[in-house]
C-alpha positions, 0 to 999 in steps of 0.5 A: 772679186777677181783675184787671179791675175793672168797675163802673158803666161804669168799666173798670180793670186793678187789681193787688195790690202788687206785681203780680208776687206770686203769689196768688189775691187781687184788688186790690179787694173788693165794698165798693169796688164798692159805694162807686163804684156809690153815687157814680154813682147819686147823681151825685156831682161832683168835690169835694175828697175824702179817700180813707182806707184805699184798699188798692190804689187801686181807689177812687182810680183810679175817681174819677180815671177819672170825672174826671181833675181830681178833687182828692184827699187820700189817707190810709193807714198802710200803705206797700204801700197807697201803693205799690199805688195808685201802681202801679195809677194808672200802669198805667191811665195816670191822672193823679196830679198832683192827689193829696195824700198823708198818713199817719195822723198828719199834719194833715188840711186843712180843705178836705175836702168829702167822705170815702170810707173802707174800714172797717179791721180794727182798730176802735181805729185806725178810732176814731182816724181818725174823731176826726181827721176831727172836727177838720177836717170842718164840720158836715154833711160826708158820710163814706161808708164801705164795709164788709162787711154782717156787720161792721156792728152797734150797737157800730160805729154807736156808734163813729161817734156817739162820734167823728164823728157819727150814721150809718146803713147802706144796704141790702145789696149783694153782702154789703156796705153803705155807711155814711153818717156826717154830721159833727156839727161837734164836735171830738174829742181824738185818743186817746193811745198805750197805754203798758205795761211789761216789768219783767223787761227794764226796757222801757217800751212805747208803741203808737199805735192801729194797731200790733199787740198794742196793750196787751201783749206778744204770745206770739210776741214773748215766745218770741223775747225769751227766745231771742235769737241768740248772737253779736257782732252790730253791724248789726241789722234788726228787720223788721216791727218793730211797736212795736220790742220785738225791736230794743229788746231786741237793743240791750240784748243787743248794746249795740254794735249799730246797729239798723234798725227797718222796718215797713209801718205808719207808726204802727208805725215811729213807735211804735218811734221813740218807744220807742227814745227812751223807753228811752234806748237809745243807748250812751254810748261810741258816736258818732252815731245808733245807730238808723234807722226806715224806713216801707217795704215789707219791705226794698224800699228798704233802702239799698245800704250796709246789710249787716246781720249779724242780721235779727230777724223776726216775719212777719205771715201776713195783709194786711188781711182776707186770709190770705196767706204772700207777705209772709213769702216776701218778707221771707225772700228780701229778707233773704237778699239784704240779709244780709252773708256769714255773717249770720243770719235769726232768725224766729218763727212759728206752727208750722203755717205751716211756715216751715222749708220756705221758709227751707230753700229760700232759705238751704239751711239752717235750724235750730230754736232753740226751740219750744212747742205753738204757736210755733217759732223758726228760724234760717237763715244766709247761708253765702256770696255764692255759696251754692247757695240757691234762688230760683225764677222769681219772682226776676230773675237776678243774679250773686249770686243763688242758683241758680234752675235747679230748679223749685219752688213759686211765690215772690213778688216777682220784680222786687224782687230783681233789682237787685244789692246 
């Protein structure tokens, strides 16, 4: 994996987050390089700059290496993006004191003079981001967007015109282009969340713009909803919750349960929060709050006191444009650590991803609950604290960790699991 970023006399060491993950994916792409190359060619000076969708901090680190006092506002919906940027700034000893962090729902300041963006995969989310910018950018403000050349077409340019202002694309360099959009100064309304229902479950679901399966129930969630685990669960985590539909239904099935909704997307977490309220799921005979909502990198910052007896998980197998299974590995490994003795991890995934192999390695048991031509539901149980489950060289040793003496295929995220629970 390449970690040396070198563009226009800027030299940085950049890692994907977390740096311990084993993958051949690097922390930046040619569109990042093209944007920095463009800024140096036009001799851009340090002005208050908003950086949006900077996956692991390549743009942020580059600007701070050009001028350590460059005033920056960083917007991201992904917790891993925020953590990755912080990791790479620290690794390159770059000052982060002049950075203001916001998520994709917080108000933007009117002081922004320049915007740098990476084109996200979700164009509905992109339109939302442009509309947000239209509410604060004065007429004539320049917005520069790095994108793959193949992603730029007439429809995309129309998204700019509709939500912010006219746009044009540069010549191609390394199969990427820099799109220049000039704010027209007209304020647009923000798009509203999409709301739809699941009549058979008596659930109303609302999704914000960057949430998976925006206007319908995805088929992986459907098979999971039809095959909830059996038991008397009182502490449940909906891991990678999206709009929260699995956790919402779990509360219907297990009314005495306390449910934790966790996702890398802040918009997903907020959607789950809104859906909990929308469906009035608090049980009247229980006192106090019955759900929490966490914006986090899987279970990295889960409270020490949370010991679930059930984790529901529909893992993603991509991170942005990249296809990767390291997130699933992380979810399964952190689930093993978080679960109380006898607790269950209940997973749905595409059959071809072979999650049963991973679960068998970690839990030393795995049962197929249901399957169809595309999806499979798997269940693994944490047998005991001293279970001879297997975590390899990726995991820092601890007294309650599974035996790691035997060689195995690489797993991600060693340092995340070294601390005892």
